[in-house]
TORLOMAR-188894 format. One line per field, with one value per residue (C-alpha): x, y, z; residue number from 0; residue in three letters. Coordinates in steps of 0.1 Angstrom, whole numbers, plus 5000, padded with zeros to 4 digits. Layout:
BEGIN
east = c(X;...)
north = c(Y;...)
up = c(Z;...)
i = c(NUM;...)
aa = c(Ala;...)
***
This chain:
BEGIN
east = c(6883;6851;6827;6797;6770;6746;6729;6746;6719;6692;6709;6699;6716;6747;6755;6777;6780;6800;6816;6804;6768;6742;6723;6706;6674;6664;6679;6671;6683;6706;6715;6736;6739;6757;6778;6761;6728;6707;6684;6664;6667;6628;6625;6627;6646;6645;6663;6670;6698;6701;6724;6743;6731;6696;6673;6649;6630;6613;6587;6593;6591;6611;6607;6573;6560;6525;6498;6499;6473;6451;6460;6434;6437;6454;6463;6498;6492;6487;6523;6536;6542;6534;6525;6517;6502;6533;6520;6484;6477;6448;6467;6497;6474;6462;6496;6514;6550;6563;6553;6562;6565;6591;6588;6622;6623;6650;6639;6661;6664;6685;6709;6697;6663;6642;6616;6596;6581;6558;6563;6558;6577;6566;6592;6606;6598;6625;6627;6649;6676;6665;6630;6609;6582;6559;6549;6527;6526;6524;6546;6535;6550;6583;6591;6610;6641;6634;6597;6577;6551;6524;6493;6479;6489;6516;6511;6533;6523;6552;6590;6617;6631;6623;6632;6662;6677;6668;6688;6718;6716;6713;6743;6767;6758;6771;6770;6799;6820;6840;6820;6837;6855;6822;6815;6841;6813;6797;6769;6756;6718;6711;6674;6662;6698;6697;6732;6747;6731;6747;6780;6780;6771;6800;6826;6854;6852;6872;6855;6849;6864;6846;6858;6835;6828;6812;6790;6780;6759;6777;6807;6793;6825;6829;6855;6871;6856;6868;6839;6855;6829;6793;6779;6741;6723;6699;6703;6740;6749;6726;6745;6778;6764;6755;6791;6802;6775;6787;6822;6839;6850;6855;6850;6874;6867;6832;6796;6770;6733;6718;6681;6668;6649;6654;6642;6662;6633;6627;6620;6633;6665;6671;6665;6689;6716;6713;6714;6745;6763;6766;6785;6807;6835;6822;6788;6787;6752;6749;6720;6694;6679;6656;6626;6628;6600;6576;6547;6551;6536;6503;6505;6486;6507;6507;6519;6555;6574;6581;6580;6601;6614;6600;6563;6563;6526;6536;6566;6560;6578;6557;6561;6598;6602;6582;6605;6636;6623;6616;6650;6668;6647;6659;6695;6693;6681;6711;6736;6743;6757;6794;6804;6778;6789;6769;6779;6756;6763;6731;6731;6767;6759;6728;6747;6776;6753;6733;6765;6778;6746;6743;6712;6705;6736;6732;6761;6785;6770;6750;6717;6690;6656;6654;6686;6722;6754;6771;6743;6745;6783;6778;6751;6768;6805;6816;6795;6800;6824;6828;6828;6861;6876;6868;6885;6854;6849;6811;6808;6835;6827;6790;6767;6758;6721;6709;6707;6741;6747;6784;6799;6824;6853;6833;6825;6862;6872;6845;6857;6893;6886;6863;6882;6911;6913;6900;6929;6922;6921)
north = c(8744;8728;8755;8734;8755;8737;8738;8711;8711;8704;8672;8639;8613;8607;8613;8628;8664;8678;8712;8738;8733;8751;8726;8744;8724;8701;8668;8633;8598;8591;8619;8629;8665;8674;8704;8738;8724;8747;8735;8762;8765;8764;8730;8694;8665;8629;8600;8619;8618;8650;8657;8688;8723;8716;8741;8733;8765;8774;8752;8720;8685;8658;8622;8623;8588;8581;8555;8520;8510;8483;8491;8481;8515;8548;8549;8545;8509;8497;8506;8491;8526;8538;8574;8591;8558;8539;8534;8526;8489;8485;8502;8480;8449;8458;8470;8444;8436;8444;8462;8443;8471;8498;8530;8545;8547;8568;8598;8605;8640;8644;8672;8707;8701;8731;8724;8755;8768;8746;8713;8680;8650;8616;8590;8568;8591;8597;8631;8631;8654;8689;8686;8714;8711;8741;8756;8738;8706;8672;8646;8610;8594;8595;8625;8620;8640;8676;8673;8702;8690;8708;8700;8678;8651;8665;8658;8665;8698;8700;8696;8722;8714;8694;8657;8660;8687;8666;8637;8660;8672;8636;8626;8654;8656;8691;8691;8667;8689;8721;8744;8776;8778;8782;8814;8837;8860;8870;8887;8854;8848;8814;8813;8798;8795;8763;8770;8770;8736;8722;8738;8720;8687;8690;8704;8683;8693;8682;8667;8691;8679;8686;8678;8654;8651;8625;8640;8620;8638;8617;8641;8668;8668;8670;8643;8641;8612;8597;8583;8549;8524;8525;8495;8489;8461;8450;8447;8437;8469;8488;8474;8484;8519;8520;8512;8542;8564;8556;8567;8533;8538;8566;8558;8576;8555;8542;8552;8528;8526;8500;8494;8470;8441;8453;8429;8416;8427;8461;8486;8515;8496;8489;8526;8537;8513;8526;8562;8556;8538;8571;8587;8561;8541;8508;8497;8466;8451;8428;8407;8400;8367;8360;8353;8389;8411;8382;8404;8422;8391;8403;8436;8441;8435;8472;8481;8488;8459;8472;8442;8444;8416;8381;8376;8342;8336;8337;8313;8282;8265;8282;8317;8311;8302;8333;8355;8339;8344;8381;8386;8370;8392;8423;8411;8404;8439;8454;8430;8453;8481;8475;8488;8470;8439;8412;8398;8370;8374;8359;8329;8322;8322;8300;8274;8273;8267;8241;8223;8224;8209;8183;8198;8194;8173;8142;8119;8145;8172;8202;8209;8232;8228;8265;8285;8274;8296;8274;8282;8319;8318;8304;8329;8360;8350;8384;8403;8383;8388;8359;8367;8349;8375;8403;8385;8371;8337;8337;8314;8330;8366;8366;8365;8330;8336;8326;8361;8360;8396;8405;8405;8431;8413;8410;8447;8455;8433;8448;8483;8475;8459;8486;8516;8508;8529;8513;8502;8512;8482)
up = c(8323;8333;8322;8334;8350;8374;8408;8427;8454;8427;8414;8429;8408;8386;8350;8323;8313;8283;8286;8280;8291;8312;8333;8362;8361;8389;8377;8391;8383;8354;8330;8300;8290;8257;8249;8246;8258;8279;8307;8323;8361;8362;8346;8359;8343;8354;8338;8307;8281;8260;8230;8220;8212;8226;8245;8272;8282;8315;8333;8313;8328;8311;8321;8338;8346;8333;8343;8330;8305;8319;8356;8381;8399;8394;8431;8445;8457;8421;8415;8448;8462;8497;8489;8523;8536;8547;8582;8574;8581;8557;8529;8534;8532;8497;8483;8462;8470;8435;8404;8372;8347;8341;8361;8354;8317;8301;8280;8250;8235;8204;8192;8182;8198;8209;8237;8244;8276;8297;8277;8294;8279;8293;8304;8277;8248;8222;8205;8174;8163;8152;8165;8178;8205;8208;8242;8266;8246;8261;8243;8248;8216;8199;8177;8144;8134;8124;8131;8146;8171;8191;8212;8239;8230;8207;8170;8140;8124;8100;8095;8097;8062;8031;8033;8011;8034;8065;8049;8045;8081;8094;8073;8083;8121;8123;8161;8161;8138;8141;8118;8127;8094;8076;8096;8081;8070;8103;8085;8071;8072;8086;8078;8046;8034;8013;8000;8035;8043;8011;8020;8054;8038;8012;8036;8051;8087;8117;8147;8175;8208;8241;8276;8294;8332;8355;8382;8414;8440;8467;8465;8443;8422;8384;8375;8340;8321;8288;8268;8264;8277;8286;8304;8305;8322;8350;8388;8389;8370;8394;8424;8408;8404;8440;8449;8428;8443;8478;8469;8467;8431;8406;8369;8345;8314;8318;8325;8340;8331;8356;8359;8385;8369;8333;8306;8276;8253;8268;8240;8261;8269;8232;8222;8250;8238;8202;8215;8236;8207;8189;8218;8235;8218;8231;8245;8267;8272;8302;8288;8316;8325;8296;8319;8333;8320;8315;8326;8292;8276;8289;8270;8237;8207;8199;8234;8243;8258;8293;8316;8348;8371;8369;8377;8394;8384;8347;8349;8328;8299;8272;8286;8291;8254;8244;8265;8250;8215;8222;8238;8208;8184;8203;8203;8165;8160;8178;8162;8133;8156;8154;8188;8208;8227;8246;8280;8290;8328;8340;8317;8325;8361;8357;8336;8361;8390;8371;8360;8396;8408;8380;8365;8327;8324;8301;8294;8306;8284;8295;8276;8288;8270;8261;8264;8261;8262;8236;8211;8218;8214;8179;8170;8184;8183;8169;8194;8225;8254;8278;8316;8318;8294;8318;8347;8363;8380;8379;8409;8431;8422;8428;8458;8469;8471;8436;8422;8405;8416;8418;8453;8465;8448;8416;8415;8421;8391;8369;8378;8372;8338;8323;8338;8314;8282;8250;8227;8191;8168)
i = c(0;1;2;3;4;5;6;7;8;9;10;11;12;13;14;15;16;17;18;19;20;21;22;23;24;25;26;27;28;29;30;31;32;33;34;35;36;37;38;39;40;41;42;43;44;45;46;47;48;49;50;51;52;53;54;55;56;57;58;59;60;61;62;63;64;65;66;67;68;69;70;71;72;73;74;75;76;77;78;79;80;81;82;83;84;85;86;87;88;89;90;91;92;93;94;95;96;97;98;99;100;101;102;103;104;105;106;107;108;109;110;111;112;113;114;115;116;117;118;119;120;121;122;123;124;125;126;127;128;129;130;131;132;133;134;135;136;137;138;139;140;141;142;143;144;145;146;147;148;149;150;151;152;153;154;155;156;157;158;159;160;161;162;163;164;165;166;167;168;169;170;171;172;173;174;175;176;177;178;179;180;181;182;183;184;185;186;187;188;189;190;191;192;193;194;195;196;197;198;199;200;201;202;203;204;205;206;207;208;209;210;211;212;213;214;215;216;217;218;219;220;221;222;223;224;225;226;227;228;229;230;231;232;233;234;235;236;237;238;239;240;241;242;243;244;245;246;247;248;249;250;251;252;253;254;255;256;257;258;259;260;261;262;263;264;265;266;267;268;269;270;271;272;273;274;275;276;277;278;279;280;281;282;283;284;285;286;287;288;289;290;291;292;293;294;295;296;297;298;299;300;301;302;303;304;305;306;307;308;309;310;311;312;313;314;315;316;317;318;319;320;321;322;323;324;325;326;327;328;329;330;331;332;333;334;335;336;337;338;339;340;341;342;343;344;345;346;347;348;349;350;351;352;353;354;355;356;357;358;359;360;361;362;363;364;365;366;367;368;369;370;371;372;373;374;375;376;377;378;379;380;381;382;383;384;385;386;387;388;389;390;391;392;393;394;395;396;397;398;399;400;401;402;403;404;405;406;407;408;409;410;411;412;413;414;415;416;417;418;419;420;421;422;423;424)
aa = c(Met;Gln;Asn;Val;Ile;Leu;Tyr;Glu;Asp;Lys;Ile;Gln;Gly;Ser;Gly;Val;Leu;Glu;Ser;Pro;Cys;Tyr;Ala;Lys;Ser;Lys;Ile;Glu;Gly;Lys;Phe;Tyr;Val;Gly;Ala;Tyr;Thr;Phe;Leu;Ser;His;Leu;Ser;Lys;Val;Lys;Asn;Cys;Phe;Ile;Gly;Arg;Tyr;Ser;Arg;Val;Asp;Asp;Leu;Cys;Thr;Leu;Gly;Leu;Asn;Lys;Glu;Lys;Lys;Gly;Ala;Phe;Ser;Asn;His;Phe;Phe;Asn;Tyr;Ala;Glu;Asn;Gly;Pro;Phe;Arg;Asn;Asp;Glu;Tyr;Tyr;Gln;Ser;Ile;Lys;Pro;Glu;Arg;Tyr;Phe;Tyr;Glu;Lys;Glu;Lys;Ile;Thr;Leu;Ile;Gly;Asn;Asp;Val;Phe;Ile;His;Lys;Gly;Val;Thr;Val;Tyr;Ala;Gly;Val;Ser;Ile;Gly;Asp;Gly;Ala;Val;Val;Tyr;Ala;Asn;Ser;Val;Val;Val;Glu;Asp;Val;Pro;Asp;Tyr;Ala;Ile;Val;Ala;Gly;Ile;Pro;Ala;Lys;Ile;Ile;Gly;Tyr;Arg;Phe;Pro;Gln;Asp;Lys;Ile;Phe;Leu;Phe;Lys;Lys;Val;Lys;Trp;Trp;Asp;Lys;Asp;Ile;Ser;Ala;Leu;Phe;Glu;Asp;Lys;Lys;Ile;Asn;Leu;Val;Asn;Asn;Ser;His;Phe;Ile;Asp;Lys;Ile;Ala;Asn;Ala;Ile;Leu;Pro;Asp;Lys;Lys;Phe;Asn;Thr;Tyr;Tyr;Tyr;Asn;Asn;Phe;Asp;Gly;Leu;Leu;Thr;Pro;Leu;Lys;Lys;Glu;Asn;Val;Ile;Ile;Gly;Pro;Ser;His;Ile;Tyr;Leu;Trp;Gln;Lys;Ala;Ile;Ser;Ser;Gly;Gln;Tyr;Met;Pro;Asn;Asn;Tyr;Phe;Leu;Val;Gly;Ile;Gln;Gly;Ala;Ser;Ser;Phe;Ser;Glu;Asn;Phe;Thr;Lys;Thr;Ile;Lys;Trp;Leu;Ser;Asn;Ile;Phe;Lys;Glu;Val;Tyr;Tyr;Phe;Val;Pro;Asp;Phe;Arg;Ile;Gly;Asn;Ala;Gly;Leu;Leu;Asn;Asp;Glu;Thr;Asp;Glu;Gln;Asp;Gly;Leu;Phe;Ile;Asp;Pro;Asn;Leu;Met;Asn;Asn;Glu;Asn;Asp;Lys;Arg;Cys;Tyr;Gln;Arg;Gly;Ile;Ser;Phe;Leu;Asp;Asp;Met;Ala;Thr;Ile;Thr;Asn;Val;His;Tyr;Ile;Phe;Trp;Cys;Leu;Ser;Gly;Arg;Glu;Ser;Ile;Asn;Lys;Arg;Asp;Gly;Lys;Phe;Val;Phe;Asp;Gly;Asn;Tyr;Lys;His;Pro;Ile;Trp;Asn;Leu;Ser;Glu;Leu;Lys;Glu;Lys;Tyr;Gln;Glu;Lys;Met;Val;Leu;Val;Glu;Glu;Ile;Gly;Ile;Asn;Ile;Leu;Glu;Asn;Thr;Ile;Asn;Asp;Gly;Thr;Ile;His;Pro;Asn;Ala;Gln;Gly;Ile;Ala;Leu;Leu;His;Ala;His;Phe;Asn;Lys;Gln;Val;Val;Glu;Lys)
***
């Protein structure tokens, strides 16, 4: 039984829902809604992943984009958007062709989170497990596990439990367990019950299984989905997602998170990968071209790394090296997550094209001055999956326009490979 309650005409996007859940909010973009989570029909959710047993009350907005610090103007044109002025000649003359910073950041909401009435959560914010956000607050920064926040902007005003109890909650992750055996006494008081918290932490509890479904507003159907693989990456994953959204393919064993022009050192991308690694069996990260996101080099050191696409005015040897170093730093940070794998699709394509054209080949050996696949193989040998291992010929299965985006055959091969069930090792 699906037992997923939603308003199909209020969903513009695709995502994953666990059963049971109540998700009648207006939902846009990419989404994940965990079991027993409640989303009020009077709220709006955009590009948001939400865990289990969470509550979002009336009139909340999750995933609201905010202005970019240092922007020349607050107007639409600064962000390469038309607004209502698409046909205005002068307006079009001052509108840049592209905006080089993230506008579709994913907002991450943990398990057992309570977001009260009228709250606004800005895009890219992470709210930890067990947190509480009081009514009418505006959340602009990440919220720690079990914190209580309030205000504009929201600030920590306390924690739900002492730190030793929070440690126990984070250790046991009760929302993943079947805790029904602990409720034989239906008159139990669950407030200020330290003994019950200890009891959960010490109990040997089985995992609680929930049915999971994929929803695509192309057909408005809920299709059973096994949480085998999640694939996250830049434009080539976005194009693969478009093929699914048009009804060409139906994923049964994978979920895609594709963001056009995403950077290898995007902080939001990294947080999203870590979040998803707790839910899916395997996470495959299609590492972007290291030059992507070079506009982030202009940010202050304290600002979030949120560059998008490649700013041609910032392309030079020094900046390319800085981007590469930042990308490697982010990959090193994720290397400790056992179920995260790296696929260097872009670099594999660039090297293959360069070798074919005789670039950076000396005495029969290929050597790029900054990045080389052979060096990354050695560095990440236990994390790396070669494109050949997933059945791809990077020259034959990509569009011949320099983008290294997968062509129709490439997308078909990717779908066939990742739609297979993961074999337990």
